[in-house]
N, C-alpha and C positions, 0 to 999 in steps of 0.2 A: 261643491261635492255633494251628491245626493245622499240622503240618509236612508239606510235600508229598513225594511219592515221590522226586523228584530230590534233595531235600535229605537224605533218609534215605540214599539211595545214596551221596551225597558223604561223609556221615559214616562210613558203612561202609567206603568206600575209604580214608578218612583213618585209620580204626582199624587198617588193615593196614600203614600206613607204617612203624612200628617193626620189623615182621617183615621187610619188604623192605630196610630199612636194615641189619639184621643180615646179610642175604644179600649185600648189596653191600659190607660192611665191609672186605673185603680186595681190593676193586676188580673182582671178577668174580663172577657168579652161576653156580655149577656146576649141572648137571642135578639133582643130589641136593638142593641148596638150593632150586631152583625147585620140585621136588616137595614139599619140606618146607613151603614157603610155601603151596602149594595145599592140602596136607593140613591145615595149621594154620587156613586159612580155613574149612574145613569144621568142624574141631574147635571153633573159636570161635563157630560158628553164624553166620558171615558168608558164607553160601553164595553161589555165583557166579551165581545166577539173575538178579540185577539187572544189567542190561546196562552201566550206567555203572561200577559196582563191578568187574565182570569185565573190561571193557576197560581200565580204569585199572590194575588189578592186572597184567594181561598186559603193558601198556606199561612199567610199573615193573620188571618182571622182565627186560625187554630194555634198559632204560636207567634209570639211578638216578632215584628220585623227586626232584622239585624240592625245593630247600632250603625253600621256602615251605611245602610240605606237611608237612615234618618239624617246622618251627617252629610251624605251626598245630596239629599234633597235641600238641606239648608245651604250647601255650598253652590249648587247648580241652579235649581229651579226657583228657590226662594229669591235670590238676587234678580233673576230674570223677571219675575213678577213685580218685585219691589221697585226696580229701577226703570221699568217702562212706564211712561206716562200715557200710554195709549188707552183708549176707552175699553178695548177687550181685556187688557191686563188689569185695569181697575175693576172691571166686572168680575174677572176670575178671582181676584184677591177677595173681594166682598163675598162672592159665592162660596169660596173655599172655607172662609171663616164662619159663614152662616151654616154651612153643612156640618162643619166640625162641632159647632155649638149645639145643633140639633142632635147629633150623635151623643154628646156628653149628657144632654138632658133626657135621652131616651132610655137609659138603663133602668129607671124605675126603682132604684135602690131606696130602702128606708134608711134614713140617716139618724145616727145617734147624735146627741147634742154635741156640737163642736166638730163633727165629722164633715160638715159641708161648708163650702165657701158661702153658699147661699141656698139654704134648704128649700126655699120657695122656688128657686130656679132649678133645683135638682142637679146641681153641679157640685161634685166633690172637690176638696182642696187639690187633690192630684190632677183632676180634670182641668181645673182652673189654671193650674201651673202650666199644663201642656197648651191650653188655649192661649194663655198669655205669651208663651214662647212662640207659638204659631203667629200670633198677631205681630209680635216684634220682628220675626223673620219676614213677614209680608210687608212690614214697614221699612225693612232694610236695616234693622237692628238685630244683633245676635245676643240674646239674653239667655240662651240655653245653657251656658256654662257657668 
């Protein structure tokens, strides 16, 4: 049964949910994080040509994605990537985690003592938690609860 264009766009938007979740991890999306998400979208091959995907992404950069989108990502796309042993799936998992880490580091926040998981890396405790959850989902473990 063929998948229609709208369904493909919804899946593409859903694939961006973990990147946006990292950007929102500390409660605000900085301009650098916003740029990082947009660059990651292109790097992951999820270009913004599809209107639904583009409009959803822009909306999620102004307000956090709904919990349902994040849960759906973990339920549908996370297992697809974690369970496939194919070279493209492995590459996609590594690339997604790499792009998410770049977004976490891009906010340029000044850290108060104890506020960062690793001040030299520029990743807050909240961002590290989201990155750890993403890594677990990509490895087939659900540690988000």
